[in-house]
A tleap script that builds the chain and sets N, CA, C and O, in Angstrom:
source leaprc.protein.ff14SB
mol = sequence {
  NMET ASN GLY LYS SER PRO PHE GLN GLU VAL
  VAL SER ASN PRO ARG PHE ALA ALA VAL LEU
  ASN LYS CYS LEU ASP GLU GLU GLU LEU ILE
  GLU GLN PHE GLU ARG ILE SER GLY VAL THR
  ARG PRO ARG THR PRO ARG ASN GLY ILE GLU
  ALA MET VAL ASP GLU VAL THR GLY PHE ARG
  ASP SER GLN TRP LYS ASP PHE PHE GLU ALA
  PHE ILE PRO PHE VAL TRP GLU CYS VAL TRP
  LEU ARG TRP ALA GLU ARG ASP ASN GLU GLU
  CYS TRP CGLN
}
set mol.1.N position { 22.574 23.265 -43.644 }
set mol.1.CA position { 22.117 24.517 -44.213 }
set mol.1.C position { 21.766 25.464 -43.074 }
set mol.1.O position { 21.371 25.027 -41.993 }
set mol.2.N position { 21.909 26.742 -43.317 }
set mol.2.CA position { 21.707 27.715 -42.258 }
set mol.2.C position { 20.268 28.214 -42.168 }
set mol.2.O position { 20.000 29.126 -41.386 }
set mol.3.N position { 19.346 27.663 -42.922 }
set mol.3.CA position { 17.956 28.051 -42.858 }
set mol.3.C position { 17.586 29.199 -43.767 }
set mol.3.O position { 16.410 29.551 -43.865 }
set mol.4.N position { 18.559 29.795 -44.438 }
set mol.4.CA position { 18.277 30.891 -45.354 }
set mol.4.C position { 17.823 30.339 -46.701 }
set mol.4.O position { 18.248 29.264 -47.124 }
set mol.5.N position { 16.964 31.088 -47.355 }
set mol.5.CA position { 16.585 30.722 -48.718 }
set mol.5.C position { 17.716 31.137 -49.657 }
set mol.5.O position { 18.560 31.950 -49.280 }
set mol.6.N position { 17.747 30.590 -50.876 }
set mol.6.CA position { 18.767 31.026 -51.831 }
set mol.6.C position { 18.710 32.530 -52.088 }
set mol.6.O position { 19.747 33.157 -52.303 }
set mol.7.N position { 17.521 33.113 -52.067 }
set mol.7.CA position { 17.399 34.546 -52.308 }
set mol.7.C position { 18.007 35.351 -51.162 }
set mol.7.O position { 18.663 36.363 -51.407 }
set mol.8.N position { 17.803 34.924 -49.928 }
set mol.8.CA position { 18.423 35.600 -48.786 }
set mol.8.C position { 19.934 35.439 -48.843 }
set mol.8.O position { 20.681 36.359 -48.511 }
set mol.9.N position { 20.375 34.259 -49.269 }
set mol.9.CA position { 21.808 33.980 -49.334 }
set mol.9.C position { 22.492 34.862 -50.370 }
set mol.9.O position { 23.592 35.362 -50.132 }
set mol.10.N position { 21.855 35.052 -51.506 }
set mol.10.CA position { 22.473 35.867 -52.550 }
set mol.10.C position { 22.622 37.316 -52.087 }
set mol.10.O position { 23.562 38.003 -52.489 }
set mol.11.N position { 21.714 37.773 -51.258 }
set mol.11.CA position { 21.784 39.130 -50.738 }
set mol.11.C position { 22.844 39.239 -49.643 }
set mol.11.O position { 23.574 40.228 -49.579 }
set mol.12.N position { 22.926 38.239 -48.794 }
set mol.12.CA position { 23.789 38.342 -47.619 }
set mol.12.C position { 25.163 37.690 -47.775 }
set mol.12.O position { 26.025 37.872 -46.915 }
set mol.13.N position { 25.381 36.948 -48.835 }
set mol.13.CA position { 26.642 36.237 -48.987 }
set mol.13.C position { 27.321 36.648 -50.292 }
set mol.13.O position { 26.914 36.201 -51.364 }
set mol.14.N position { 28.337 37.485 -50.216 }
set mol.14.CA position { 29.006 37.922 -51.439 }
set mol.14.C position { 29.698 36.780 -52.183 }
set mol.14.O position { 29.920 36.875 -53.390 }
set mol.15.N position { 30.036 35.718 -51.482 }
set mol.15.CA position { 30.668 34.582 -52.157 }
set mol.15.C position { 29.660 33.844 -53.033 }
set mol.15.O position { 29.972 33.458 -54.159 }
set mol.16.N position { 28.452 33.650 -52.509 }
set mol.16.CA position { 27.421 33.020 -53.334 }
set mol.16.C position { 27.094 33.922 -54.524 }
set mol.16.O position { 26.900 33.433 -55.637 }
set mol.17.N position { 27.031 35.216 -54.299 }
set mol.17.CA position { 26.770 36.151 -55.390 }
set mol.17.C position { 27.860 36.044 -56.455 }
set mol.17.O position { 27.563 36.111 -57.648 }
set mol.18.N position { 29.108 35.881 -56.042 }
set mol.18.CA position { 30.216 35.730 -56.998 }
set mol.18.C position { 30.064 34.447 -57.811 }
set mol.18.O position { 30.305 34.438 -59.018 }
set mol.19.N position { 29.663 33.365 -57.144 }
set mol.19.CA position { 29.446 32.095 -57.846 }
set mol.19.C position { 28.275 32.223 -58.820 }
set mol.19.O position { 28.350 31.746 -59.952 }
set mol.20.N position { 27.203 32.864 -58.379 }
set mol.20.CA position { 26.050 33.077 -59.248 }
set mol.20.C position { 26.451 33.892 -60.479 }
set mol.20.O position { 26.067 33.555 -61.599 }
set mol.21.N position { 27.212 34.947 -60.276 }
set mol.21.CA position { 27.671 35.757 -61.414 }
set mol.21.C position { 28.542 34.956 -62.363 }
set mol.21.O position { 28.437 35.106 -63.581 }
set mol.22.N position { 29.398 34.110 -61.820 }
set mol.22.CA position { 30.234 33.259 -62.670 }
set mol.22.C position { 29.361 32.298 -63.473 }
set mol.22.O position { 29.616 32.061 -64.654 }
set mol.23.N position { 28.334 31.746 -62.833 }
set mol.23.CA position { 27.416 30.840 -63.542 }
set mol.23.C position { 26.687 31.575 -64.661 }
set mol.23.O position { 26.412 30.995 -65.712 }
set mol.24.N position { 26.376 32.847 -64.439 }
set mol.24.CA position { 25.710 33.638 -65.475 }
set mol.24.C position { 26.621 33.921 -66.657 }
set mol.24.O position { 26.144 34.245 -67.745 }
set mol.25.N position { 27.930 33.803 -66.454 }
set mol.25.CA position { 28.885 33.959 -67.550 }
set mol.25.C position { 29.042 32.689 -68.379 }
set mol.25.O position { 29.639 32.718 -69.456 }
set mol.26.N position { 28.511 31.582 -67.882 }
set mol.26.CA position { 28.683 30.286 -68.532 }
set mol.26.C position { 27.464 29.975 -69.416 }
set mol.26.O position { 26.473 29.410 -68.954 }
set mol.27.N position { 27.562 30.353 -70.676 }
set mol.27.CA position { 26.429 30.206 -71.604 }
set mol.27.C position { 25.951 28.762 -71.710 }
set mol.27.O position { 24.746 28.512 -71.749 }
set mol.28.N position { 26.876 27.815 -71.757 }
set mol.28.CA position { 26.460 26.418 -71.879 }
set mol.28.C position { 25.677 25.952 -70.651 }
set mol.28.O position { 24.698 25.219 -70.787 }
set mol.29.N position { 26.093 26.366 -69.466 }
set mol.29.CA position { 25.363 26.034 -68.248 }
set mol.29.C position { 23.939 26.581 -68.327 }
set mol.29.O position { 22.979 25.877 -68.013 }
set mol.30.N position { 23.808 27.839 -68.748 }
set mol.30.CA position { 22.479 28.450 -68.843 }
set mol.30.C position { 21.633 27.745 -69.893 }
set mol.30.O position { 20.452 27.484 -69.663 }
set mol.31.N position { 22.222 27.435 -71.041 }
set mol.31.CA position { 21.466 26.748 -72.092 }
set mol.31.C position { 20.966 25.387 -71.617 }
set mol.31.O position { 19.827 25.012 -71.895 }
set mol.32.N position { 21.809 24.652 -70.905 }
set mol.32.CA position { 21.386 23.334 -70.412 }
set mol.32.C position { 20.342 23.476 -69.302 }
set mol.32.O position { 19.415 22.671 -69.218 }
set mol.33.N position { 20.487 24.487 -68.455 }
set mol.33.CA position { 19.475 24.761 -67.441 }
set mol.33.C position { 18.134 25.050 -68.114 }
set mol.33.O position { 17.102 24.522 -67.699 }
set mol.34.N position { 18.150 25.886 -69.145 }
set mol.34.CA position { 16.916 26.218 -69.861 }
set mol.34.C position { 16.300 24.980 -70.503 }
set mol.34.O position { 15.082 24.802 -70.485 }
set mol.35.N position { 17.141 24.136 -71.064 }
set mol.35.CA position { 16.650 22.916 -71.715 }
set mol.35.C position { 15.988 21.995 -70.703 }
set mol.35.O position { 14.908 21.460 -70.954 }
set mol.36.N position { 16.630 21.813 -69.571 }
set mol.36.CA position { 16.121 20.876 -68.563 }
set mol.36.C position { 14.911 21.442 -67.823 }
set mol.36.O position { 13.941 20.726 -67.572 }
set mol.37.N position { 14.970 22.714 -67.479 }
set mol.37.CA position { 13.918 23.307 -66.642 }
set mol.37.C position { 12.727 23.822 -67.442 }
set mol.37.O position { 11.615 23.911 -66.922 }
set mol.38.N position { 12.963 24.157 -68.700 }
set mol.38.CA position { 11.906 24.763 -69.496 }
set mol.38.C position { 11.732 26.249 -69.227 }
set mol.38.O position { 10.848 26.883 -69.803 }
set mol.39.N position { 12.561 26.811 -68.362 }
set mol.39.CA position { 12.522 28.238 -68.045 }
set mol.39.C position { 13.612 28.911 -68.871 }
set mol.39.O position { 14.758 28.463 -68.885 }
set mol.40.N position { 13.248 29.987 -69.557 }
set mol.40.CA position { 14.221 30.644 -70.429 }
set mol.40.C position { 14.359 32.117 -70.103 }
set mol.40.O position { 13.495 32.729 -69.476 }
set mol.41.N position { 15.472 32.658 -70.549 }
set mol.41.CA position { 15.676 34.104 -70.472 }
set mol.41.C position { 14.744 34.774 -71.476 }
set mol.41.O position { 14.249 34.126 -72.398 }
set mol.42.N position { 14.509 36.059 -71.296 }
set mol.42.CA position { 13.658 36.756 -72.265 }
set mol.42.C position { 14.256 36.681 -73.669 }
set mol.42.O position { 15.472 36.738 -73.850 }
set mol.43.N position { 13.388 36.555 -74.633 }
set mol.43.CA position { 13.843 36.544 -76.022 }
set mol.43.C position { 14.301 37.941 -76.407 }
set mol.43.O position { 13.928 38.923 -75.766 }
set mol.44.N position { 15.100 38.025 -77.441 }
set mol.44.CA position { 15.513 39.315 -77.966 }
set mol.44.C position { 14.394 39.826 -78.869 }
set mol.44.O position { 13.960 39.120 -79.779 }
set mol.45.N position { 13.927 41.041 -78.624 }
set mol.45.CA position { 12.863 41.587 -79.478 }
set mol.45.C position { 13.311 41.631 -80.934 }
set mol.45.O position { 14.474 41.912 -81.227 }
set mol.46.N position { 12.382 41.352 -81.841 }
set mol.46.CA position { 12.716 41.323 -83.272 }
set mol.46.C position { 12.819 42.714 -83.872 }
set mol.46.O position { 13.470 42.903 -84.899 }
set mol.47.N position { 12.178 43.694 -83.233 }
set mol.47.CA position { 12.223 45.053 -83.764 }
set mol.47.C position { 11.937 46.037 -82.629 }
set mol.47.O position { 11.646 45.639 -81.500 }
set mol.48.N position { 12.024 47.311 -82.948 }
set mol.48.CA position { 11.845 48.347 -81.945 }
set mol.48.C position { 10.458 48.379 -81.338 }
set mol.48.O position { 10.308 48.620 -80.141 }
set mol.49.N position { 9.447 48.137 -82.150 }
set mol.49.CA position { 8.073 48.154 -81.636 }
set mol.49.C position { 7.869 47.010 -80.648 }
set mol.49.O position { 7.260 47.191 -79.593 }
set mol.50.N position { 8.377 45.842 -80.993 }
set mol.50.CA position { 8.263 44.706 -80.080 }
set mol.50.C position { 8.985 45.001 -78.767 }
set mol.50.O position { 8.496 44.647 -77.693 }
set mol.51.N position { 10.135 45.642 -78.852 }
set mol.51.CA position { 10.890 46.007 -77.647 }
set mol.51.C position { 10.094 46.985 -76.789 }
set mol.51.O position { 10.049 46.851 -75.566 }
set mol.52.N position { 9.466 47.968 -77.432 }
set mol.52.CA position { 8.667 48.941 -76.684 }
set mol.52.C position { 7.462 48.282 -76.022 }
set mol.52.O position { 7.143 48.586 -74.873 }
set mol.53.N position { 6.791 47.381 -76.741 }
set mol.53.CA position { 5.634 46.682 -76.176 }
set mol.53.C position { 6.070 45.834 -74.986 }
set mol.53.O position { 5.407 45.826 -73.949 }
set mol.54.N position { 7.183 45.124 -75.138 }
set mol.54.CA position { 7.697 44.308 -74.036 }
set mol.54.C position { 7.996 45.171 -72.815 }
set mol.54.O position { 7.725 44.772 -71.683 }
set mol.55.N position { 8.551 46.344 -73.051 }
set mol.55.CA position { 8.892 47.250 -71.953 }
set mol.55.C position { 7.640 47.797 -71.271 }
set mol.55.O position { 7.532 47.775 -70.045 }
set mol.56.N position { 6.711 48.277 -72.060 }
set mol.56.CA position { 5.498 48.896 -71.511 }
set mol.56.C position { 4.648 47.887 -70.749 }
set mol.56.O position { 4.087 48.208 -69.702 }
set mol.57.N position { 4.555 46.674 -71.273 }
set mol.57.CA position { 3.710 45.662 -70.628 }
set mol.57.C position { 4.400 44.965 -69.465 }
set mol.57.O position { 3.756 44.250 -68.698 }
set mol.58.N position { 5.709 45.169 -69.329 }
set mol.58.CA position { 6.452 44.489 -68.268 }
set mol.58.C position { 6.782 43.048 -68.608 }
set mol.58.O position { 7.237 42.289 -67.752 }
set mol.59.N position { 6.549 42.669 -69.873 }
set mol.59.CA position { 6.782 41.286 -70.287 }
set mol.59.C position { 8.232 40.858 -70.067 }
set mol.59.O position { 8.494 39.789 -69.515 }
set mol.60.N position { 9.154 41.686 -70.495 }
set mol.60.CA position { 10.581 41.346 -70.376 }
set mol.60.C position { 10.982 41.216 -68.903 }
set mol.60.O position { 11.678 40.273 -68.526 }
set mol.61.N position { 10.543 42.160 -68.079 }
set mol.61.CA position { 10.858 42.094 -66.646 }
set mol.61.C position { 10.284 40.836 -66.010 }
set mol.61.O position { 10.943 40.205 -65.183 }
set mol.62.N position { 9.067 40.466 -66.384 }
set mol.62.CA position { 8.455 39.271 -65.796 }
set mol.62.C position { 9.192 38.012 -66.237 }
set mol.62.O position { 9.296 37.054 -65.472 }
set mol.63.N position { 9.704 38.007 -67.468 }
set mol.63.CA position { 10.479 36.840 -67.906 }
set mol.63.C position { 11.801 36.736 -67.165 }
set mol.63.O position { 12.222 35.637 -66.804 }
set mol.64.N position { 12.464 37.869 -66.931 }
set mol.64.CA position { 13.702 37.838 -66.141 }
set mol.64.C position { 13.406 37.371 -64.720 }
set mol.64.O position { 14.169 36.592 -64.149 }
set mol.65.N position { 12.309 37.842 -64.151 }
set mol.65.CA position { 11.918 37.423 -62.804 }
set mol.65.C position { 11.715 35.917 -62.759 }
set mol.65.O position { 12.227 35.246 -61.863 }
set mol.66.N position { 10.965 35.378 -63.728 }
set mol.66.CA position { 10.732 33.930 -63.787 }
set mol.66.C position { 12.045 33.164 -63.929 }
set mol.66.O position { 12.251 32.137 -63.282 }
set mol.67.N position { 12.933 33.681 -64.789 }
set mol.67.CA position { 14.220 33.023 -65.001 }
set mol.67.C position { 15.021 32.979 -63.700 }
set mol.67.O position { 15.503 31.917 -63.305 }
set mol.68.N position { 15.166 34.123 -63.035 }
set mol.68.CA position { 15.982 34.164 -61.824 }
set mol.68.C position { 15.348 33.412 -60.661 }
set mol.68.O position { 16.064 32.866 -59.822 }
set mol.69.N position { 14.028 33.372 -60.595 }
set mol.69.CA position { 13.367 32.598 -59.535 }
set mol.69.C position { 13.640 31.110 -59.683 }
set mol.69.O position { 13.573 30.373 -58.699 }
set mol.70.N position { 13.943 30.659 -60.881 }
set mol.70.CA position { 14.307 29.257 -61.099 }
set mol.70.C position { 15.823 29.052 -61.088 }
set mol.70.O position { 16.311 28.050 -60.565 }
set mol.71.N position { 16.569 30.002 -61.668 }
set mol.71.CA position { 18.013 29.822 -61.823 }
set mol.71.C position { 18.768 29.945 -60.504 }
set mol.71.O position { 19.702 29.181 -60.261 }
set mol.72.N position { 18.386 30.883 -59.656 }
set mol.72.CA position { 19.097 31.058 -58.382 }
set mol.72.C position { 18.998 29.804 -57.520 }
set mol.72.O position { 20.029 29.357 -57.016 }
set mol.73.N position { 17.815 29.205 -57.320 }
set mol.73.CA position { 17.770 27.951 -56.559 }
set mol.73.C position { 18.546 26.811 -57.235 }
set mol.73.O position { 19.124 25.963 -56.555 }
set mol.74.N position { 18.554 26.795 -58.570 }
set mol.74.CA position { 19.335 25.791 -59.300 }
set mol.74.C position { 20.820 25.929 -58.964 }
set mol.74.O position { 21.479 24.938 -58.649 }
set mol.75.N position { 21.345 27.146 -59.030 }
set mol.75.CA position { 22.757 27.373 -58.707 }
set mol.75.C position { 23.011 27.016 -57.249 }
set mol.75.O position { 24.031 26.410 -56.921 }
set mol.76.N position { 22.092 27.387 -56.382 }
set mol.76.CA position { 22.212 27.074 -54.950 }
set mol.76.C position { 22.349 25.570 -54.743 }
set mol.76.O position { 23.261 25.109 -54.057 }
set mol.77.N position { 21.441 24.815 -55.340 }
set mol.77.CA position { 21.406 23.361 -55.107 }
set mol.77.C position { 22.454 22.598 -55.900 }
set mol.77.O position { 23.070 21.671 -55.374 }
set mol.78.N position { 22.663 22.967 -57.146 }
set mol.78.CA position { 23.507 22.160 -58.025 }
set mol.78.C position { 24.957 22.607 -58.099 }
set mol.78.O position { 25.818 21.847 -58.543 }
set mol.79.N position { 25.235 23.823 -57.673 }
set mol.79.CA position { 26.621 24.305 -57.711 }
set mol.79.C position { 27.098 24.595 -56.293 }
set mol.79.O position { 28.061 23.988 -55.825 }
set mol.80.N position { 26.441 25.506 -55.619 }
set mol.80.CA position { 26.907 25.981 -54.310 }
set mol.80.C position { 26.956 24.869 -53.268 }
set mol.80.O position { 28.001 24.647 -52.656 }
set mol.81.N position { 25.849 24.171 -53.056 }
set mol.81.CA position { 25.817 23.158 -51.993 }
set mol.81.C position { 26.680 21.940 -52.303 }
set mol.81.O position { 27.103 21.239 -51.384 }
set mol.82.N position { 26.947 21.677 -53.572 }
set mol.82.CA position { 27.761 20.523 -53.946 }
set mol.82.C position { 29.252 20.840 -54.017 }
set mol.82.O position { 30.070 19.939 -54.199 }
set mol.83.N position { 29.605 22.102 -53.877 }
set mol.83.CA position { 31.004 22.522 -53.922 }
set mol.83.C position { 31.580 22.423 -52.517 }
set mol.83.O position { 31.406 23.319 -51.690 }
set mol.84.N position { 32.264 21.326 -52.268 }
set mol.84.CA position { 32.781 21.033 -50.931 }
set mol.84.C position { 33.790 22.083 -50.449 }
set mol.84.O position { 33.929 22.288 -49.243 }
set mol.85.N position { 34.477 22.733 -51.349 }
set mol.85.CA position { 35.530 23.684 -50.979 }
set mol.85.C position { 35.020 25.121 -50.838 }
set mol.85.O position { 35.828 26.041 -50.714 }
set mol.86.N position { 33.725 25.331 -50.854 }
set mol.86.CA position { 33.197 26.702 -50.838 }
set mol.86.C position { 33.605 27.509 -49.615 }
set mol.86.O position { 33.650 28.738 -49.671 }
set mol.87.N position { 33.902 26.832 -48.511 }
set mol.87.CA position { 34.321 27.528 -47.299 }
set mol.87.C position { 35.835 27.578 -47.120 }
set mol.87.O position { 36.333 28.097 -46.121 }
set mol.88.N position { 36.551 27.045 -48.078 }
set mol.88.CA position { 38.010 27.045 -48.042 }
set mol.88.C position { 38.515 28.427 -48.459 }
set mol.88.O position { 38.320 28.850 -49.599 }
set mol.89.N position { 39.150 29.109 -47.545 }
set mol.89.CA position { 39.625 30.476 -47.807 }
set mol.89.C position { 40.569 30.549 -49.001 }
set mol.89.O position { 40.635 31.582 -49.668 }
set mol.90.N position { 41.298 29.479 -49.283 }
set mol.90.CA position { 42.242 29.492 -50.412 }
set mol.90.C position { 41.517 29.647 -51.745 }
set mol.90.O position { 42.094 30.167 -52.700 }
set mol.91.N position { 40.273 29.207 -51.825 }
set mol.91.CA position { 39.497 29.330 -53.057 }
set mol.91.C position { 39.143 30.775 -53.366 }
set mol.91.O position { 38.834 31.113 -54.509 }
set mol.92.N position { 39.185 31.610 -52.370 }
set mol.92.CA position { 38.724 32.990 -52.513 }
set mol.92.C position { 39.868 33.996 -52.584 }
set mol.92.O position { 39.645 35.206 -52.555 }
set mol.93.N position { 41.097 33.484 -52.677 }
set mol.93.CA position { 42.269 34.373 -52.766 }
set mol.93.C position { 42.388 34.968 -54.136 }
set mol.93.O position { 43.312 35.739 -54.396 }
savepdb mol mol.pdb
quit
């Protein structure tokens, strides 16, 4: 490992960012991550008032923050570091 945290890597490595984005497209992966970790994405507000309260209080933003603080290291450890071909240029063509 190069000593960077997963958060530094996502900022400085467009390939890791691409893998992270692909993982975010995989609903089953996210659902299983949520099941195992207990960390979930923000719920969908049931009505407009609930949405406004979530927005004003920062509740939704804090839930996304909690989700990404857990999900990014998960992708780093369970997908990125275990993918032996990540440095193979042919994978990125």
